[in-house]
N, C-alpha and C positions, 0 to 999 in steps of 0.2 A: 751903913751899910749894914749892919745886923740886924735891924728895922725892915730895911727891904728885904733881906734874904725872908725872913718870918714869912713875909708877909707873900712872896713865893710862895713858898711852902703852902702856903693856907690856900692859895690860890689854884695849886696844882690836886691839890687833896680833895677841894669844891669841886671840881669841874666834871669829875664822875659819880658824884653825886647827881650834881646839876643835870647832866647827861642823860640820867638813867630812866627818872624821870619823863624826859622827853620825847626817849624811845618807845617808853610803853604808851605815851598819850597819841605816837606815830601808828603804832601801832592798831591800836583803840580805835584809833578815827578808821585804822584802811579795814579794819570786821566790819564798824558802824556800816562803811562807806559798800560792802558786798551785802551786807543785809542790806540796803535799802536798795543795789539795784536788784539784785534776787526777787527781792518782791516788788518790783516794776517791772521786771519780764515776767512772773508768773500770775499766768493768765487769772483773771477776778473770778473764780469758782459760785457767787451769786450767779453773775453775766450769764456763765459759760450755764447752767440750769436751766434759766429759758430763753438760751438757745436751743436747748434740751427743748422744753415745751410748747413750739412753734417747727412744724411741720414743715416747713420752707427756708428755717434760717439759713446764714450764709457758712456756715459749720461743717467741714470733715466728721464724719463719725460713724461708726461701725456697730450696729449693736447687736448683741445675740440672745433671742431671746424666747425662754423654754414652758415651752405653753401641755397642761394636763386638762385633758376632758374627762368625762365619766359618763354612764347611763346610759350607754348608745345603744338601740333596738328594744326599746322598753326594759331592760335591765337595771337591774337595782345595783349599787356597790363598785368594783372593779370586777363584771364581770364581762364587759366591753369597752376600753378606753382606747387614749387615742393620746402620746406625744408627737408634740410636734415640735422643732427645731429652728427657729428660723432665721437665717442669717440676711441681715438688712443694710446695706451699703447705701449712706446719701451722700451724696457728693456734689460741691456748688459749681457752675462752671461762669464767670464771669462773663456773659456777654459784647456789652457796650458799658459806657458811663450811667444806664438807666435801670438793661434789666439784668436778668443773674435768670437761670436754667440750672432748675434741678434734679437731681436723677434719686428718685428712691427705689428699688429691687430687694423686692422680698425673694426669697431664696429658703423653700421648707424643707426639710427632711424631716418627713416623716414615718411614726411604730404604728404597729395596730396591732393591740391583742383582741383576739377573737370578734372582730369584724370584718367581713358578716359573720356571727355565732359559731364557736367547737373549729374554727378555720385556724387557730393556731397564732403565733406570728406571722404580719405581716409588715411592709412597708417599702419607702426609695427615697429618693428626691420627687419632690412635688412638683406643678408647674409654677412656671417664674413668674410673679407680677414685678411690670416695670412700670415705672411713673415718673412723667417729664410733666415739670410746673415751672414755665413762664410766669414772673415776677418782676413785679417791677422794683429797685431796691429802697425806695421810697416809701415810707406808706402813706396814705390819702393825705389830707389835711383834717379827717375827723380819726386821723390814729388807729386805721385796719391794713395789716399787712392780706394782698390774696395773690394766689398762684392762678393756674389753669393751663391744661394741656393736656394729652391724649394719654389711654391707659393701655397693655398689652396684655396678654395671657399667651403664656409659651407654655406652649406642652413638650414634658419631659421625657413622655412617654415611658415612665416605668410604671409597675405596677399601683402604684395611687396616681394617677393619670388621667388626667380627661379627655387627652388626647386631643382635643381641640384647641385649635388659635381661636385669641379673642381679641377686639382691642374696643375703642370705646371713649367719652370722654371723664377728668377728672379735674375735678376744682378745690381749692381750701381757702374759706378765709379766718382769720382771728386778727384778735386785739389784744395791745399788754398794757395793761391797766398797774403802775409797781407794785408788787406784788406778785396778780392776777396775769395768767393766759388763759384765755376763751375763744370759743370760733367751730369750727367743723368742716369736716372736708368729707368726700362723696365720689362715690365713682359710679359709672354703668359700664357693663362688659358686654357685648354681642358677640355669638359665635360667627366666626369667618371660615370657616372650611376644619371640619376637623367628622369627630364620631359622634358629638353629643351636643343638643340645641340649649345655647347658655343666654339668660335675659336672667340678667343680677344686678340690681341697684345697692349700693354699700355708703355706710352713713355712719360718720362717725364722729360727735357731739364730743369734746372734755373740757372738760375746767380744772386749770390746776394753780394751784398756790405753791409759792417760795421761799424761805424765809431765807433770811444772811446768811446763814447758816451752808445754804445751797442744800436744805431740803427739801424735796419736792410732793405734795400731796396732789394728787390726779384721781378723780372722778369721770367715769365714761360709760358708754355706750359702742359695740363695733357693732350696727345692724345690717341684717342683710336682710333683701325681699326676691325673694324668686319668685318671679313675674309666671313659669311655667310648673309653677309650683303645683298640686292636685290643694282642691278646698282646705284650709284650715293648716296646711304645712309649711307655707311662703314664708313666714319672720322667722328671723332668728336675733335674740339679741340679745345678747348679757353684757350686764352690768358691772364694770368694773370697780376696785380700789384700788391704787397702787402706791406704793410714797418711795422713791427716790433716791441718792445722794449724789451729790460731785465731793472726788475723792484723787489720791494718786495713787499707785502702785511702783513705787520707784519714781520712774521722773514720766512714768504714764498719766495723760491725765482721763479718768476713766466715769464711769459715774455706774452703783449699781444700786437694786434693787428688787421690790419684788410684791406682790399683794394678791388678791384673790378675783373669782369672778363669777359669777350666779346667772343663772337663763331662766333669766323671765319668763321667755317663751321660746321657744326650738320643736322642729319634726319631730312627728309621733317615733320617726327612727333614726334621729340626731340626739345628739347631746342632753343631758340632763342634771340639774341639781347647780352642785360648786365645782369649780375647778381651780386652776393654782397659774401663774406666770410669774416667771425671774427674770431679771435683763440685767444684763452687762452689757454695756459700752462701752467703747474706745473710742474718744475725742483727739479731735487732732487741729487745736486754734492755729489761728496764722498769726 
C-alpha cells in the first residue's frame, strides 16, 4: 500500500510536467500553421511584378505617375517646364472563358510654368485617353500575349485641353520568358470633332527584367509621330530607364519606383534634355 501511494504521488507530480511541453508544442504548431496559411494567402510579389510589366494583365491596379519635363520653347534649365500627374486605373473584365476586356484610362493633371514664356503658372485636367483591349486569356502557342481595340481622346475643355474629340485603333503584343518581358504597345488618334486637327501615332516598345525579389528594371520609349506637324517637328522620342519594386504598405500591395528619361528627339518648342518620372501603384490581386 505504501508503494502504491508513492507511485500515485509520483504520477500526479509528473503529469503537469508532461503536459507543459505538450501544450507548448501545440501552441508552436498553431503558430506554424498560421505562418503557412499567411504565406499561402499573400500574393507572389515576383508574379505581381511580372503582371505589372504586362499592360493587359488580368490585374486591377491604380498607378499614380508624376512626370517632370523642361526646356520648352528652346529655353535652357527650368525657364519653361511642365509637371504632369497621371492617374491611370487599369481594370480587367472577364467576358467569357476565352476573352478579357482590359480598360486602361489616363487622366492627366497638368501644371505648366512659363509655357508660353512669361505666362506664369497655368494648368488643369488634361484630355483623357481611354483604351479598351480585347485580349485572349491564353497566350498563343508560341507564347505571345496580345490585345486590340479602340482608343478615345476625351476633351476636358480646361486651359490645357485641345478641346477636340479623338478616336482610333490601339494594340499591344508582348512575350514573357522567365524574368524577361518584352513587346510593343501602339495606337493612332484622329480628331472626330473639335478645335484641332489631330493625326498622331504613338509607339511604346518596352523591355523589362524582373528579379525573384520583385525588382523590375525597364527600358522603353514613348514615341509620338505627329502627321500634321511641320517638317522636322513631327517626332517626340523620350527614352526611359525605370526601376520599380513590389512591396506592401500595411495590408495593401503596392509597387513604387522611378527613373529618368532623355529626349532623343522632340519638336523645336517641345521638351528638351533630361526629365524625371516617379511611380506609385496600388495593386488589387484576386
